[in-house]
C-alpha positions in Angstrom: 17.2 4.3 -10.5 15.8 3.6 -13.8 12.2 5.0 -14.7 10.7 1.4 -15.0 12.2 0.5 -11.4 10.6 3.5 -10.0 7.3 2.9 -11.3 7.4 -0.5 -10.4 8.1 0.5 -6.6 5.4 2.8 -6.7 2.8 0.4 -8.1 4.1 -2.3 -5.5 4.1 0.1 -2.7 0.5 1.5 -3.5 -0.8 -2.1 -4.0 0.4 -3.2 -0.5 -1.3 0.0 0.7 -4.5 -1.0 -0.5 -3.9 -4.5 1.0 -3.0 -3.2 4.5 -6.3 -1.3 4.5 -8.1 -4.3 3.4 -6.6 -6.3 6.1 -7.2 -3.7 8.7 -10.9 -3.7 7.8 -10.9 -7.4 8.0 -9.7 -7.5 11.4 -12.2 -4.9 12.4 -15.1 -7.0 11.1 -13.7 -10.2 12.6 -13.7 -8.6 15.9 -17.0 -7.1 15.5 -18.3 -10.6 14.6 -19.5 -9.7 11.1 -20.2 -12.9 9.1 -17.7 -13.4 6.2 -20.0 -12.9 3.5 -21.0 -9.5 4.8 -17.5 -8.1 5.5 -16.4 -4.7 4.1 -13.7 -4.3 1.3 -12.0 -1.6 -0.3 -11.6 -0.3 -4.0 -8.5 0.0 -5.7 -10.0 2.6 -8.1 -9.0 5.4 -9.0 -6.1 5.2 -6.5 -4.0 2.5 -7.9 -3.8 3.5 -11.8 -3.7 7.3 -10.8 -1.8 7.5 -7.6 1.5 6.0 -8.7 1.4 7.5 -12.0 1.0 11.1 -10.5 3.9 10.4 -8.2 5.9 9.0 -11.0 5.4 12.5 -12.9 6.0 14.3 -9.8 9.4 12.6 -9.4 10.1 13.3 -13.3 9.5 16.9 -13.0 11.6 17.3 -9.7 14.3 15.2 -11.6 14.3 17.9 -14.3 14.7 20.7 -11.8 17.1 19.3 -9.4 18.9 16.2 -11.1 18.0 12.9 -9.8 16.3 14.2 -6.3 12.9 13.4 -7.5 13.6 9.7 -7.9 15.4 9.6 -4.8 12.9 11.4 -2.6 9.7 9.7 -4.1 11.3 6.4 -4.1 12.5 6.6 -0.5 9.2 7.6 0.6 7.4 4.9 -1.2 10.2 2.2 -0.1 9.1 3.2 3.6 5.5 2.9 2.8 6.1 -0.3 1.5 7.8 -1.7 4.4 5.1 -0.3 6.7 2.3 -1.7 4.6 4.0 -5.0 4.7 4.4 -4.8 8.6 0.8 -3.9 8.6 -0.5 -6.8 6.5 1.5 -9.3 8.6 0.2 -8.0 11.9 -3.3 -8.2 10.6 -2.9 -11.6 9.3 -1.4 -12.6 12.7 -4.3 -11.1 14.4 -6.9 -12.9 12.1 -5.4 -16.2 13.0 -5.3 -15.3 16.8 -9.0 -14.4 16.4 -9.9 -17.7 14.7 -8.1 -19.8 17.2 -9.9 -18.1 19.9 -13.4 -18.9 18.5 
């Protein structure tokens, strides 16, 4: 996997992880009856710029020691995290729509 593809995967996985957290908070607030203007949110700072870059650097260091195992391990873990995060976002959207229908 080229370095730029790993970096892109890391950023996308971290963004969907943030989106999954925000979706979870939206479901909790909707269930609690919090008005839409007063619902909680999340912040992407400093996680989004720093997290993927740190993990990319860790993968590069492991690659120096053990061939391409850093890219494989970090890329695989983030691919799994991305799939789980997408599933959590879809589930939260489904729950929000169900709550809206039951109003």
